[in-house]
Legacy VTK file of the C-alpha trace (Angstrom):
# vtk DataFile Version 3.0
C-alpha trace
ASCII
DATASET POLYDATA
POINTS 334 float
115.164 24.058 78.087
114.959 27.019 75.716
111.800 27.090 73.562
111.455 29.183 70.323
108.025 29.528 68.750
108.011 29.168 64.976
105.357 29.928 62.422
104.919 26.938 60.101
103.640 27.796 56.700
101.453 25.268 54.868
104.477 23.920 52.927
106.702 23.572 56.015
103.847 21.883 57.961
103.633 19.342 55.100
107.309 18.728 55.150
107.262 18.224 58.964
104.421 15.755 58.774
106.214 13.747 56.028
109.488 13.738 58.079
107.846 12.546 61.263
105.990 9.768 59.290
109.245 8.694 57.574
111.093 8.681 60.974
108.452 6.577 62.606
108.640 4.118 59.704
112.467 4.057 59.924
112.470 3.389 63.607
110.323 0.287 63.062
112.847 -1.271 60.676
114.940 -4.264 61.862
117.656 -3.728 59.371
119.826 -0.484 59.166
119.079 2.212 56.706
121.390 2.526 53.644
124.254 4.982 54.085
123.557 8.589 53.285
125.485 9.507 50.089
126.224 12.993 51.038
127.533 12.990 54.596
128.990 16.486 54.605
125.630 17.479 56.149
126.297 15.276 59.147
128.840 17.413 60.804
127.355 17.361 64.330
125.909 13.818 64.190
127.428 11.465 66.793
127.037 8.519 64.379
129.093 10.125 61.596
132.325 8.340 62.525
130.601 4.934 62.367
128.954 5.740 59.048
132.301 6.931 57.608
134.081 3.792 58.690
131.203 1.631 57.173
131.357 3.603 53.922
135.086 3.096 53.740
134.850 -0.530 54.399
132.097 -0.970 51.745
133.897 1.092 49.186
130.912 3.314 48.946
130.909 5.621 45.984
130.395 8.545 48.233
133.975 7.832 49.483
135.391 9.028 46.137
136.276 12.700 46.230
134.124 14.532 43.819
131.114 12.275 44.005
127.984 13.624 45.539
124.374 12.235 45.478
123.683 13.217 41.719
126.952 11.684 40.304
126.389 8.603 42.487
123.086 8.101 40.792
124.535 8.492 37.329
127.180 5.933 38.132
124.693 3.480 39.612
122.757 3.704 36.286
125.936 2.555 34.559
126.266 -0.350 36.805
129.057 1.122 38.824
128.227 0.625 42.489
131.543 0.820 44.402
134.883 2.562 44.510
136.776 -0.655 43.244
134.363 -0.859 40.248
134.893 2.690 39.408
138.609 2.350 39.621
138.446 -0.617 37.197
136.224 1.403 34.681
137.494 2.545 31.263
137.397 6.446 31.561
136.598 6.872 27.871
133.661 4.509 27.894
132.363 6.226 31.109
132.727 9.694 29.504
130.673 8.531 26.470
128.029 7.053 28.669
127.738 10.187 30.860
127.747 12.652 27.907
123.943 12.284 27.571
123.622 13.943 31.024
125.749 16.988 30.062
129.193 18.033 29.104
130.099 18.707 32.763
129.609 14.957 33.672
131.422 13.786 30.481
134.325 16.087 31.255
134.716 14.859 34.837
134.573 11.088 34.070
138.325 10.647 33.642
139.053 12.609 36.893
136.576 10.409 38.829
138.235 7.206 37.607
141.730 8.577 38.297
140.682 9.577 41.765
139.184 6.218 42.531
142.276 4.456 41.314
144.528 6.610 43.566
142.184 5.794 46.525
142.135 2.212 45.740
145.915 1.957 45.670
146.480 4.227 48.657
149.350 6.024 46.820
149.505 9.735 45.931
150.013 10.570 42.242
151.871 13.610 40.959
150.055 15.531 38.228
152.638 16.269 35.575
156.414 16.301 35.955
158.219 17.848 39.062
158.378 21.461 38.455
161.648 23.342 38.996
160.218 25.806 41.365
157.784 23.354 42.959
154.197 24.230 44.031
155.335 26.952 46.550
157.969 29.099 44.845
157.033 32.010 47.006
158.946 30.316 49.914
162.256 30.057 48.078
163.517 33.500 49.266
161.002 34.489 51.933
162.457 35.263 55.415
159.410 33.852 57.024
155.680 33.114 56.451
152.361 33.795 57.925
149.770 31.038 58.255
146.345 32.404 58.087
142.819 31.030 58.972
139.393 32.644 59.472
136.548 31.450 61.725
133.146 32.554 60.471
129.412 32.572 61.219
127.970 32.244 57.801
124.413 33.026 58.968
125.439 36.329 60.366
127.916 36.949 57.588
130.459 37.540 60.412
134.213 36.607 60.120
134.668 36.781 63.838
138.260 35.487 64.095
141.367 36.163 62.038
144.114 33.870 63.242
147.786 34.074 62.277
150.797 31.814 62.920
154.184 33.644 62.425
156.768 31.036 61.283
160.250 32.525 60.709
162.660 30.703 58.368
165.514 28.575 59.702
169.237 29.627 59.475
171.383 28.315 56.663
172.605 24.771 57.190
169.776 23.622 59.427
168.989 19.904 59.234
165.361 20.720 58.429
166.282 22.942 55.527
165.003 26.466 55.358
161.665 25.647 56.999
160.848 23.589 60.069
159.175 20.278 59.645
156.900 20.861 62.685
156.410 24.417 63.915
156.821 23.436 67.590
159.498 26.061 68.198
159.998 29.583 67.002
156.400 30.150 65.977
153.833 32.553 67.543
150.111 32.469 67.312
148.173 35.779 67.067
144.358 35.770 67.164
142.442 38.833 66.088
138.796 38.887 67.332
136.596 40.971 65.005
133.697 42.115 67.004
130.884 43.445 64.815
130.153 46.348 67.175
133.731 47.591 66.770
133.366 48.123 62.953
135.411 46.923 59.941
137.572 50.043 59.894
139.044 49.134 63.261
139.594 45.498 62.072
141.270 46.635 58.865
143.612 48.875 60.897
144.627 46.015 63.135
145.173 43.678 60.208
147.141 46.280 58.272
149.437 46.826 61.244
150.100 43.155 61.679
150.731 42.523 57.997
152.930 45.573 57.872
155.343 44.106 60.403
156.016 41.234 58.106
156.163 42.883 54.605
158.005 40.236 52.692
156.339 37.210 54.388
153.970 35.173 52.103
150.444 34.612 53.560
149.503 30.840 53.377
145.912 29.829 53.697
143.828 26.631 52.902
140.997 27.382 50.455
139.807 30.635 48.911
137.787 31.877 51.956
140.612 33.820 53.540
141.739 35.496 50.304
138.147 36.576 49.363
137.347 37.990 52.867
140.642 39.853 53.205
140.591 41.427 49.755
136.997 42.386 50.093
137.694 43.921 53.478
140.677 45.876 52.041
138.561 47.146 49.153
135.747 48.334 51.423
138.341 50.275 53.527
139.674 52.102 50.532
142.831 50.263 49.647
144.280 51.440 46.409
144.558 49.120 43.376
148.288 48.915 43.973
147.806 47.921 47.590
145.189 45.285 46.516
147.637 43.860 44.064
150.490 43.639 46.623
148.149 41.905 48.988
146.946 39.559 46.391
150.595 38.679 45.483
151.246 37.653 49.189
148.232 35.226 49.402
149.068 31.657 48.658
146.290 29.138 48.576
147.811 25.845 49.743
144.655 23.946 48.744
144.750 25.224 45.109
148.500 24.377 44.829
147.961 20.871 46.236
145.087 20.147 43.758
147.141 21.548 40.844
150.149 19.226 41.591
148.862 16.125 43.329
146.085 13.653 43.363
145.856 12.047 46.932
144.166 8.925 48.294
141.673 10.861 50.399
137.955 11.033 50.155
138.005 14.848 50.508
140.498 17.545 49.828
139.315 19.514 52.851
141.978 20.428 55.419
140.709 17.855 57.955
141.061 14.950 55.482
144.375 15.923 53.827
146.169 16.948 57.078
144.817 13.874 58.881
146.109 11.615 56.018
149.466 13.226 56.619
149.319 12.273 60.288
148.511 15.723 61.617
146.245 15.593 64.816
144.163 18.423 66.242
144.775 18.919 69.946
140.986 18.882 70.688
139.628 15.595 69.379
136.365 15.642 67.380
136.195 19.380 66.913
135.311 21.039 63.622
134.159 24.423 62.345
130.501 23.795 63.344
131.452 23.173 66.915
133.732 26.144 66.923
130.875 28.309 65.700
128.697 26.839 68.549
131.327 27.897 71.081
131.341 31.316 69.592
127.616 31.875 69.809
127.707 30.566 73.391
130.548 32.944 74.296
128.654 35.850 72.765
125.626 35.010 74.808
127.150 33.892 78.080
130.896 34.740 78.076
133.451 32.381 79.530
137.185 32.353 79.073
137.413 28.641 78.469
135.123 28.757 75.346
137.307 31.482 73.900
140.395 29.594 74.669
138.973 26.479 72.857
138.129 28.670 69.743
141.697 30.067 69.698
143.203 26.555 70.028
141.068 25.206 67.223
142.004 28.136 64.968
145.713 27.764 65.778
145.498 24.035 65.048
143.932 24.763 61.621
146.909 27.059 60.876
149.380 24.360 61.959
147.413 21.804 59.826
147.881 24.158 56.820
151.647 24.162 57.438
151.647 20.312 57.641
150.201 20.214 54.044
152.594 22.871 52.848
155.620 21.174 54.358
154.607 17.894 52.679
154.467 19.609 49.296
157.904 21.003 49.910
159.252 17.537 50.821
158.105 15.967 47.582
160.264 18.312 45.472
163.901 17.442 44.536
LINES 1 335
334 0 1 2 3 4 5 6 7 8 9 10 11 12 13 14 15 16 17 18 19 20 21 22 23 24 25 26 27 28 29 30 31 32 33 34 35 36 37 38 39 40 41 42 43 44 45 46 47 48 49 50 51 52 53 54 55 56 57 58 59 60 61 62 63 64 65 66 67 68 69 70 71 72 73 74 75 76 77 78 79 80 81 82 83 84 85 86 87 88 89 90 91 92 93 94 95 96 97 98 99 100 101 102 103 104 105 106 107 108 109 110 111 112 113 114 115 116 117 118 119 120 121 122 123 124 125 126 127 128 129 130 131 132 133 134 135 136 137 138 139 140 141 142 143 144 145 146 147 148 149 150 151 152 153 154 155 156 157 158 159 160 161 162 163 164 165 166 167 168 169 170 171 172 173 174 175 176 177 178 179 180 181 182 183 184 185 186 187 188 189 190 191 192 193 194 195 196 197 198 199 200 201 202 203 204 205 206 207 208 209 210 211 212 213 214 215 216 217 218 219 220 221 222 223 224 225 226 227 228 229 230 231 232 233 234 235 236 237 238 239 240 241 242 243 244 245 246 247 248 249 250 251 252 253 254 255 256 257 258 259 260 261 262 263 264 265 266 267 268 269 270 271 272 273 274 275 276 277 278 279 280 281 282 283 284 285 286 287 288 289 290 291 292 293 294 295 296 297 298 299 300 301 302 303 304 305 306 307 308 309 310 311 312 313 314 315 316 317 318 319 320 321 322 323 324 325 326 327 328 329 330 331 332 333
């Protein structure tokens, strides 16, 4: 066992005493505790799957995408205690009721009701008419694309892995169209480890060389993290304004495009939830970003090829999951 000695301030000691007292009381209960409203903090808990299934079965308000602890309390005050009840609520009446708590709650009322209705029906809903160019117009003439995903240690402010999947377009007349439905042939995975001791200049040089080999290929990522990190790194390494604009034009946030065009019957628009709803499966069951970070810290401390291989596999799968979402968006267009 490893032991680490901590200095507890008066405030922390009080919180510890209160937590231990509450834990002792909870352990003596004969009935289960109510579900935690915000289960995003439960990433490493072995009970999370059971709680999530129970929440889905109950129609718990926390299952509605966009509802955290505070909004759940506001809805309970209005007598709305479940997903079906929220789906049956008049959005204008709810907006008026929530207006007393601030404009941000009033403005989100219609979105919460619409999201609950989609989740209750189990059917996705297009936001607005089908656009002529679709949500991913950058792919119309691209010869190929790069899928991009970063693994990070937020405590150390360390983006330790930049992972890419190179996905060339298909020849004209291919039954899948210009892009493969599943990138199980013709793609290549390229991980770039970013060791802090090697410095950012070396990392930027490696990234620049890789991106330079595919100059006309869009860079697809899920969420804003990759774009922010890459542009910030380029700026620090002296990229000109023209180079920054060119890089920015290549970056395509699949998450943002999805949210702009579709409302889905999912309790979260994170990559795991959306790709999982589409039927994508990670090759390492039960793995998430927190476990990947644990493997990284263990590898930095003890080494071990198997840990590094698991990190690469997880990162590669995240890239392939991003493509599963992008491919679904393409399939919905005329």
